C-alpha positions in Angstrom: 17.1 120.3 63.7 18.4 123.1 61.4 22.1 123.2 60.8 21.8 126.5 59.0 18.5 128.0 60.2 17.2 130.3 57.5 13.8 131.7 56.7 12.7 132.0 53.1 11.2 135.5 52.7 10.2 135.1 49.0 11.8 135.3 45.6 14.7 132.9 46.7 15.8 135.4 49.4 16.6 134.1 52.9 17.3 135.6 56.3 19.1 133.9 59.1 16.5 133.0 61.8 19.1 133.5 64.5 19.4 137.2 63.6 15.7 138.1 63.6 14.5 140.3 66.4 11.0 141.0 65.1 8.7 140.6 62.1 6.2 143.4 61.8 3.6 144.9 59.5 4.9 148.0 57.7 1.8 150.1 58.1 2.2 152.1 61.4 4.0 155.4 61.7 6.6 154.2 64.2 7.5 151.3 61.8 7.7 153.7 58.9 10.2 155.7 60.9 12.3 152.6 61.6 12.3 151.9 57.8 13.3 155.5 57.0 16.1 155.4 59.6 17.4 152.1 58.2 17.4 153.5 54.7 19.3 156.6 55.8 22.0 154.4 57.4 22.2 152.1 54.4 20.8 149.2 56.3 17.6 148.7 54.3 17.3 145.5 52.2 14.5 145.4 49.7 13.6 141.8 48.9 10.2 142.5 47.5 11.1 142.4 43.8 8.9 145.4 43.2 5.9 144.0 44.9 4.0 145.6 47.8 5.8 145.3 51.2 3.7 143.1 53.5 6.3 142.5 56.2 9.4 144.1 57.7 12.0 141.9 59.4 14.2 143.7 61.9 17.5 142.0 62.7 20.0 142.2 65.6 22.5 144.1 63.3 19.9 147.0 62.8 19.2 145.8 59.2 15.6 146.1 58.1 14.5 143.6 55.4 11.4 144.2 53.4 9.4 141.2 52.2 6.4 140.7 50.0 5.3 137.7 52.1 2.8 138.4 54.9 3.8 138.4 58.5 1.4 135.5 59.2 3.0 133.4 56.5 6.6 134.1 57.7 5.6 133.2 61.2 4.0 129.9 60.0 7.3 129.1 58.1 9.3 129.6 61.3 6.9 127.5 63.3 6.8 124.7 60.7 10.6 124.5 60.6 10.7 123.9 64.4 8.7 120.6 64.0 
């Protein structure tokens, strides 16, 4: 059991698993609008270290976190930590 359940999103960056609402691919127009809205509100966190964004993590505090790790890999990491 995780005492402090976090998800490694790459480059030694972590997100609290308890705060995640969704992990999505950043390609579609509606998701790009969510990203732009978060940026305008100052709630966009870029954890890509300059790499291509492969996943967007949406949290319950309306923060949007950009990750260079793929959606599939992030989901696998969440599932592995539950075992």
